N, C-alpha and C positions, 0 to 999 in steps of 0.2 A: 860618880864620886867623883870630885875634884880634891885632892887632897895639895894643899900649902901649907911652909912653914911661916910660923910668922915672923922670921927676918925677910922672908920672900914676899910676905904681903906687907909689909911696913915700905919696903924698896918701891912697891907699887903706888902706894900713897904718896910716898915722898914726891914720887914722880908726877902723880895727878893733882896734887894741892900746886905744887910751884906751875903747873899749867893754869890753873884756875886765873880769871876767869873760863877757860876756852878748854874745849875737850884736849885732853891727853892721852897716848893710848902707848901701845907694846905687845911685845909677845911673849906668850908664855912655853919656857922651854921643858921639856921632862920626858917624862917615859908611861907611855900605856899600856894596859894588861886588860885581861877580864875581868878584872875587879874594881877596875881606872883609871882616872890618870894620876900621876904625881909629878904637880911643879918643882923642879931640880933649881930652874934659875929666870929668871926675867930680862926681857931687852926693851927698855926703854926706847922709843923712839921718837921723831920729830910729829908732830902733826905737820903734814904736808897740803892740807886742803887750804888754800885761799887765806888771807890772815881775816878779813872781816866776817868770815864763818865759820872760824874756829870753836865760837862762842857754840855751837849747836851741829858739828858737824865735824869728823875727824878723817883722814887718810893716810893710808899707808900704802907705799909707792912697790911694783912689783920689784923693784931693786934693793925696799927696804926687806921685802920678802924673800928673797935672794940672799942678801945677809945672815936673814935668822935664819933660815938653812942654812947657810954655810958655818955659822955659829955654833948652833946645837949639833952640825955633826963633828963638829972641832972638838965639841964637851961628851959626846959618845950619846948622845940625847936627840928628840926629832922638835918639829915646831908644833906643840899638843894643844893651842888655843891663841886667843888676842884678848888683850883686858883694852878698856877705854872706859873713862868718865864722862858721867851727864852731871857739868855744873847747871845744880840749882831744880834739878828734876828726878823722877826715880831713878831707881837700877831696873830699869826693865827694858828691852832689846823697842826701838820703835820700829817703822817701816823701813826705814830708807836703812836700818843696821838688817834689818831679813830681808834688803836686796841685793845687799852684798856681802852679808853672810856665807858662810860652806858648814854644810852637815859636819856631823864628829867634831869639829873646834870646839873645846869649850870658850864662852863666849865671857868674863869674868867683866859685868857693867858695874862701876862704883859710884854712888853717888858722892859728889862734893857740894855742901852746902856751906855757902859763903867762905870758902876758904878751906872748909875743914872735910875729911872724909866721913860721913854718916853711916854709909850700906855698902856692904859687898854683896853682891847675887851673883851666881854662874847660870848661864844658858846652852842649850844645845841645840840646834836648829834638826828639824823632823827632816829626813830624809828626802822626802815632798817637798820640802818646802813650806809648809802650810804655815807653821805655826812651832814657838821653841819650847821646849819641856824643861823644867826647870833645874838646874844640879847642883846635889849639898854639895856643899864647901866645907869641909874637917881642915881645920886649922891645927898645925903639929907643932910644941915649943922647939 
């Protein structure tokens, strides 16, 4: 299970709606234990994919990931996942998403329809990389 406060989810929504009609992305910072993962902060990042392809692709660079790891460490947290949007498409991982994903991370995919968030879903890639399993999102006040 992935637990996130409503305020953090609003931060994600603002970033992804601002990126529309392109994909937006960022990192989930938090803690993980045997019971699940808790998002404590989000780190919105710039989509670094080539501009004309950003409507259906996102890219976070190695420098973005290093920045996220450093920011997480500064806060006593760790990078526990990635969030990104699917503009006008279902909140389900694509084959491209699977090719670039890492097992264990939580992947929140958000549908942004005509500029407004309509759905969040979270996914975890299986260790053998063959498929994703959906992860329950618990939203806290």
